[in-house]
C-alpha positions in Angstrom: 5.7 12.6 -9.1 1.9 13.1 -9.5 -0.2 11.7 -6.8 -2.6 10.0 -9.3 0.3 8.0 -10.8 1.7 6.8 -7.5 1.4 3.2 -6.3 0.3 2.4 -2.8 3.9 1.6 -2.0 5.1 5.0 -3.4 2.4 6.8 -1.3 3.4 5.0 1.8 7.1 5.6 1.3 6.4 9.3 0.8 4.3 9.4 4.0 7.0 7.7 5.9 9.8 9.7 4.3 11.6 6.6 3.0 13.9 7.4 0.1 15.4 4.0 -0.8 14.2 0.5 -1.5 15.5 -1.2 1.6 12.1 -1.4 3.2 10.0 -2.3 0.1 9.5 -5.9 1.0 8.1 -5.3 4.4 6.0 -2.3 3.2 4.5 -4.4 0.3 3.8 -7.2 2.8 2.1 -4.8 5.1 0.0 -3.3 2.3 -1.1 -6.7 1.2 -2.1 -7.8 4.7 -4.1 -4.6 5.3 -5.9 -5.0 2.0 -6.7 -8.6 2.9 -8.0 -7.5 6.3 -10.2 -4.8 4.7 -11.6 -7.3 2.0 -12.3 -9.9 4.7 -13.9 -7.5 7.1 -16.1 -6.0 4.3 -16.7 -9.3 2.7 -15.7 -8.0 -0.7 -13.4 -9.3 -3.4 -11.9 -6.0 -4.5 -11.3 -2.7 -2.7 -12.9 0.1 -4.8 -10.5 2.7 -6.0 
């Protein structure tokens, strides 16, 4: 899998060495919360890519 085509979830799962989908919900929730925190702290609507 190319890094450029990976979603945030895919990257996180690879970093954590998670092979199945059993933790996807909690990982997605965590990603969303972190993104919200970053946007609120920086007072921006979108996180630049």
